[in-house]
VEXNU-101993 format. One line per field, with one value per residue (C-alpha): residue number from 1; z, y, x. Coordinates in steps of 0.001 Angstrom, whole numbers, plus 500000, padded with zeros to 6 digits. Example, Ala and Ser with C-alpha at 12.3 -4.5 7.8 and 13.67 -1.06 7.14 Angstrom:
VEXNU-101993
nr: [1|2]
pz: [507800|507140]
py: [495500|498940]
px: [512300|513670]
***
This chain:
VEXNU-101993
nr: [1|2|3|4|5|6|7|8|9|10|11|12|13|14|15|16|17|18|19|20|21|22|23|24|25|26|27|28|29|30|31|32|33|34|35|36|37|38|39|40|41|42|43|44|45|46|47|48|49|50|51|52|53|54|55|56|57|58|59|60|61|62|63|64|65|66|67|68|69|70|71|72|73|74|75|76|77|78|79|80|81|82|83|84|85|86|87|88|89|90|91|92|93|94|95|96|97|98|99|100|101|102|103|104|105|106|107|108|109|110|111|112|113|114|115|116|117|118|119|120|121|122|123|124]
pz: [673155|671094|670443|666797|666896|665390|663943|664431|667876|667236|664670|668295|670059|669877|668085|671443|672748|669610|669802|673299|672215|669252|671388|673624|670595|669122|672625|672672|669283|670259|673211|670891|668438|671415|672650|668503|669009|672301|670876|672796|672837|669303|670678|671000|667551|665825|667670|665690|662926|664219|666500|663030|661670|664584|664358|660628|661591|664258|661521|659315|661468|662338|658818|658361|661095|659597|656209|657472|659415|656501|654270|656304|656566|652901|652080|651975|650282|646152|646018|647865|649281|647098|649008|648838|644868|643073|642234|638162|636127|635918|632448|633066|635741|633868|630505|629476|630826|628312|628296|628170|624500|623443|623726|620734|619676|617965|614785|614866|614873|612449|610148|610972|610622|606991|605380|606258|604759|601327|600147|596967|594856|592902|589651|588889]
py: [356094|353149|354770|356759|360245|363356|366094|368141|368059|369876|373068|373804|374264|377494|377260|377440|374102|372891|373750|372469|368926|368342|369043|366039|364190|364773|363554|360571|359408|360253|357681|355178|355231|354498|351814|350619|350655|349101|346063|346952|344884|344952|346720|350036|349407|349543|352635|354634|354713|355935|358904|359981|360193|362103|364423|365035|365676|368308|369855|370044|371796|374300|375172|375426|377445|380009|379836|381415|384022|385074|384644|387109|389561|389431|390322|394069|393934|393786|390682|387490|386262|383828|380445|381460|381684|379083|376720|376103|375116|377453|378336|379012|381456|383230|383924|387480|388682|389411|392969|392388|390398|393171|395515|397189|398775|402203|400883|397947|400769|402584|399466|398652|402019|402655|399494|398223|395046|395201|394295|392571|392351|389082|388477|385426]
px: [259779|258921|255553|255033|256462|254231|255221|252496|253158|256258|254867|253157|256460|259097|261769|263950|262722|263021|266508|267162|265072|267212|270716|269497|268296|272189|273277|271960|272757|276399|275785|274612|277244|279236|277519|277766|281877|281662|279713|276336|273548|271320|268311|270200|271917|268410|267418|270267|267742|264729|267032|268484|265054|263414|266672|265901|262181|263301|265242|262676|260083|262835|263684|259561|259590|262635|261158|257491|259131|261440|258379|256362|259004|259630|256155|256405|259672|259633|262212|262426|265302|267690|266819|262789|262474|262089|264582|264538|267690|270651|269587|266442|267419|270056|268461|267241|263815|261144|261622|265632|264902|262732|265415|267389|270451|270295|271595|268737|266478|267302|267477|263879|262817|264489|264676|261116|259678|259025|255321|255257|252098|252261|250825|248320]
***
């Protein structure tokens, strides 16, 4: 398993297979950590990082597959699920929309209609 691990192969697998392999990797990581505690050899200790990276790759691919399935399911609906929307900032997400900003109260409408801006003719 010293050869480089390709994520491209993972994307072709089904999610059930990915989850099984992920459990195997997690078990291997637990074994490596117990070896580390019991003062094992250096080769196995160096492998902990590789296994953690491999687990991260598996989780990334699983997440991608889940997000893609949700995207296809949400295409027919008008609103996207919260986790698929743009993150932006909290202030941007919570500010008023254009139509909400343009709305005026009844009192504001009366003021605008009854007291329009005055136009003055200036003498030169």
